[in-house]
N, C-alpha and C positions, 0 to 999 in steps of 0.2 A: 571485351564484351561482344555477345552475339547481337543479331538484329533486334531480337525481342528486348534484350536488356537496354540497348540504345534507345529503343522506343519508350521504355519505361522512364529513362532519364529525361528524354525530350518532353514527355507528357508532364512530368513534375516541374520541369523548368518552365513550360508553357503556362502552368497554373501557379507559378511562384507567388504572384500577388495575392491570389485567393488563399493560399496556404498560410502566408505570413499574416494576412488580415485575420484569419481564423485564430491563429496563435495569439495575436495581440488582443483580440476581443476576449478570449478566455482568460488571458493574463490579467486584464483589467476588471473582470467580473468574477473574481474568485469566490467559491462557495465551499462550505464545510461538509463533512461526511454525512451521507444520507439526507442532505439538504440541497443537492446539486441540481435543482430542477431546471434552472435556466440553461446551465451547461449541457445537461442531458438532452433538453429539447433542441438546442442548436446542433448538437452532434447527430441526433436522430434525423433532423430535417435534411442535413447534408447526405446522410446515407440513403434516405428515402428518394432522393433525386436520381440515384444511380443503381439501386438494388430493388429486386422484386419483393423481397421480404425483409422487414425490420421489426424486431420485437423490442418493446420497451417496458418500463415498470418492473424490471428484474432487480431483485434486492432493493426495491423502492425506486431507485433512479437509474439503474443499469440499462444499457442498450446493447442489442446484439443484431448485427446485420449479416446477411448471407449472400455470398457470391458463388455461383456454380454449385448450388445446393444439390443438383442432380448427380454430382460427382462425389458426394460425401462418403459413399461406401468404399471408394478407393482410398481416400485420405482426407483428413480435415485439419486445417491449420488455423490457429487463432492469432490475430494481431491485437495485443492488449494495450489500451490506454487507460489512464486513471483520471477520474472526474474531479476529485476533491483537492482542496488546498489546506493550508495551515491557518490557525487563528493567530495572526501576528498583526494586531491593529496598528502598531507603530511603524510598520513597513510603509515607505513612501507611496507605494502603489497598491496598498491594501484597499479592498472593497469597503467603502464606508458603511454600507448596509449590513454586511456580514462580518466584518473584521477579518475576512479571509485574505490570504496572500499566497501567491504561487511561488514562494521561495523554495518550493520542492521541485519545480520544473515539470509538474504533471501536465501543464498546458502545452508543453513541447511534445509530450507523448501523443496527446490528442491531435495536435497539428500534424504530427508524423503519420498517424493512422489515417487521417483524412487525406493527406497527400498521397499515401499509398493506395487508398481507395480510388482516387481520381485516375491513377495509372492502371491499376489492376482490373478495374471495371471496363476499361477500353475493350471493345469487341475483339480486336486483333490480339491483345494480350491475354484476355480471359480464356480464349480458346486454347491457349498454350499451357494453361494451368490444369494439371491432371489431378485435381482435387478441389474440395470446397475451401473457401477462405471465409473465416468468421472475423468480422470487425467488432471488437468487444470493448465497450466503455464500462469500466468497473468503478463502483462507488467506494468511498470510505476506506482508502488505503492508510491514511494517516490516523493512527489510533489515538483519539482524544475524545473529550466530552463524554466520559464514561457514564455519568449519570443520565445524560440524554439517551445514550444507547441502551442503558438498562431499562429506561421507560419504554423504548421501542420493543425491547424483548418482552417486557411484562405485558404489553398490549398485544403481543402475538404478531407484530409486523415483521420482525426479524428474529433469528435465533443467535446470531453472532455479531460482534462489534466490527469485524473486518469484512469489507465488501466481497473479496474473493472467497472468503470462507462461506459467506452467505450464498454467493453464486454457485459454489460447489454443492451446497445443500439443496439448492433449488434445481440443480441439474443442468446449469448453463454450460458446464464443461463436459457433459456426458458424451457429446458428439465431437470432441476435440482430441486429436492424436498427439499433436505437438503445438506449443505456443511460442510466440515471439514476444519479448518484452524489451522495453527501453528505459533508460534513466539518463537524465542530464548530469553532467559532471564538470566541475571547474578544472579537473585534471585532463579533460579532453577525450579523444577517441580511444575506446578500448572494447574488448569483446570477452565474453565468458564471465563467470562469477565464482567466487569462493563461497564460504559459509557466512551466515550471519546469525545473530541471536534470535531465539524464540522468547516468548514471554507469556505471563498471565496478567490480567488487569484487575485492579482492586479499587473498590470504593469503601473507605473506612469512615464510619460515623462514631464519634465519641459523644456519649450522652451524659450531660452534667445536670445541674439544677440552677435555675435562675434566681437571682436575688439582687438587691441594690448593691451595685459594685462598690460604692463608697460607704453607704450607711450601714450595710449589713453583709459584708462579703463572707463572714463566717457562716452565714445561713445557706450559702450556695455551694455548688461544686463546679469549678471552672473547667469546662470542657476544653478550652483553648490551652490551658496550662497542661492538662493531661495529654493533649495531642503533642505539645512541645516536648514533653518527656518521652513520648513515643518516638519522635524524630531523633532525639538525642540517643536513645537506646539503639535505634536503627543505624545511626552513624557509628557507634561503637562496634556494631556487627560487621562493618566493612572490613575489619581486620581478620574476620573469619572466612572471607571468600578467597578462593584460590585464584591466582592471576590467570591461569590457563582456562578458567571457566568464564571469563569475560562478563562477570555479573555486573549489572547496572540496576539500581533501584533509585528512582528519582521522583519523589512525591511533590505534589502541589497542594496548597491549602485553598480550597474553593469556598469555605465558609469558616469564619472564626468568631462568630457571634452576630447579634442583631443590632445592638446599640451600645455605645461606649460606656454608658452608665448602668448597664445591666450585665451581671456576671454571665459569661457565655454559656448558654444551655446546650448548645450543639456545636461541634466542630466537624467539618467534613474534609477529607483528603482523597485525592485520586492519585494512584501510582501505577506504573508498569514495573513489573519485576522480571528482568531479562537475564538470560544466560545462554551460553553456547549450546547446551544440551538440555533436554527436559529434566534430567536429574539435577542440573545446576540451578535452573530457575525454580524447580520445585523446592529444593533446599532453601534457597533465598526467600521463597514465599513463606515458608514456615517461620523463618527468623523475622520476617517483616510482621507477620501476625503477632508473634510473641512480643515484639517490641511495643506495639500499640496496646496490646492487652496489659502489659506491665505498666505503661503510662496511665491507663485507665484505673488499674488496681491501686496504684500508688495514691491517687486522689479520691478513690471511692466512686469513680464514674463508671458508666456502662459503655458497651461498645457493640457495634454491628459491623462485621467485615464481609462484604460481598466480593467473591472472587469469580471472574468470568474467564473462559478460555480466550487467549489472544491469538498469537501467531506461532506456528511451528518454525524451528530454525530452517533457514534456506540451505540448500544442498549444493555442493560444488558441481558446476556444469561447464564443460569446455565447449568451444565453438568449432563446428566442422571447418576443415581447411578450405573447402570449396566456398564457404561463406566469407571467411577471412580474406580470400583472394578477391572476391568481387567488392567487398567493403573497401579494401585498400585501393582498388582501381577507382571506385566512385569518389572516395575521399581525397585521393591524391597523396595519401600518406599511409604508412603501415600502422595499423592499430596496435596498441599495447595488448598483450595477452595476459589476462588475469590468471595467476596460478591457482590451482585448486586448494592450495594451502592457505590462501589469503582469508582473513576473517574480519568481518565488520561487526561492531558492537550494536549497531542499529538493527532494526527489524523490518520485515516486509511480508505481506501475505502472499507474495510470489512463492515463498517457501512452502506454503500450504498446498498450492497447486503442484509444486515439484514433488510432493509426496505421492502424487497420483500419476503425473505425466511429465515428460521433459519440457523445460522452459529455457529457451535460448535467449540470453540477455546481452544487449550491447549498450554502450554509452557513447554519447556525442557531447561535444563541448559547446563553445559559443557563449559561455557564461563565466562570471567571475564572482568573487566574494564567497561567503559560506552558505551552504545549503541550510535551510531552516533558520536563517539569520537575516537581519535587516540590511546586511551588506550585499545580499544576492543581487546580481544584475545580469540582464540579457544584453550582451555586447555585440554578438554576431548572429543575426537572425538566419543567415544562410546556413550556418552550422547547426544552430539550435532547432530549426524547423525544416528547412529544405533538405539538408543532408539526412536528417532523421527520417524523412519521408522516403528518400531514395533507398536508404538501408533497409527499412521495413519492406519496401516493394521488391527490391532486388533479391533480398534473402527469401522472401515468399516465393518468388519465381524459381529460384534455384532449388528450393525444397520440394516444389511441386512439378517441375518439368520432368520429362522422360519417365512418365508413370509414377511420379512422386518418389523416385528411387532414393534420393537423399533423405527425404522426410521419413520414409520407411526404415532406412538405415538408422537414423537417429532414434526412432521409436523402438526398433528391434533390439538395440544395444542398451536400452535403458531398463533399470531394475527399480520399479516403483516401491515405495515403502508399504503402501496399502494397495490391495487388489481392486478396491472399489470405494465409492464414497460412503457407503454404510460403515465400513471399517474405520474410515477417517472420522466420521461423525461420532462413532462410539468412543474412539480414543479421545477426541477433543472434549467431549462432554464430561470426562473424568475430572477435568480441571474446574468444574463449576461447583460452587458451594456458598453457603451462607452460615456464618457463625455469630452467635450473640452471647453476651454475658454482662 
């Protein structure tokens, strides 16, 4: 490491307690997508102590801080952290007010970005950065509560259920050339990413007819029974999906009736329909619709199927050797290199950003158990928070030093799928529909 890199490490070590306390606080006050008001405020307040300009209220709760804004024309790098958590009320450390739980590790991302801020905003370090650094907190990465998000869309507050999709639409990435992203992993330290599934989101309403469930069931139409038939038809469709398409359709029933002695008049389901390619999840979406239409038809019920664009598949992205080198030195171990052929069946709106600009992703450990599960545990705060901060900051410095030569190399070799956000929005909106019968 050179003298600037050593100073970055020293500054983060000096602020170790502050960074860890920030991570712990976010962990214990988890909030759900587009509702992360406390988390957003806390992140904004830290940024405001060190930066001349901080914008908030982006995509409802998003925050964007600017360092070296006067150098943005040379290069602009974004460090991305995610604000939201999962709704897992059974998690031992779930927020009792929201049911939110950071079994996703997003709190570690935010702690890492805050730690990087404390180092990069140092006057001696900042002058060595030949470009702008954007500290970006993004809302609503975990795609859930589709009905709530549809209400926000109907009221004009957002256009998309995914936070980064909405930030793209609002222009928050317009001044970004390359982005750095992080995720926590029980598997430990790694760099780069393969592909992951894209998806569309559906809210399915089955419309029946109420009656006395015991005294006159023949006078009603049981919406719950029709929904159950739809679920069974969907299960049979699993045999029609190709293994290589990595299709996943996983509905939840959010309403199955109002009272036990009234024939259910309405059943409501939410589901994501995922696949490795847009062709794969589009085909699965058609089969999902067909299944629930068949269930409704069998019992004489009606249906309303709302489909909203979700996330695009993430794209394979390797990590530059210069960053792998400094990560290995900072961590004291060689990171695993994720091969571009690797594929994950989950989804992330990082993929949407990748369709417009390169996003370099690294993973740190310090956790055990399963992601999105009650077994998730933060076991080593040094790896989860402090190392994450160092890797964000050191990677940013290497991308921006020497006229941002490495950053420009990463951008210059990247072939985006869309030339601008208008093309992206036009493509995404093709997946929006409402069908009734």
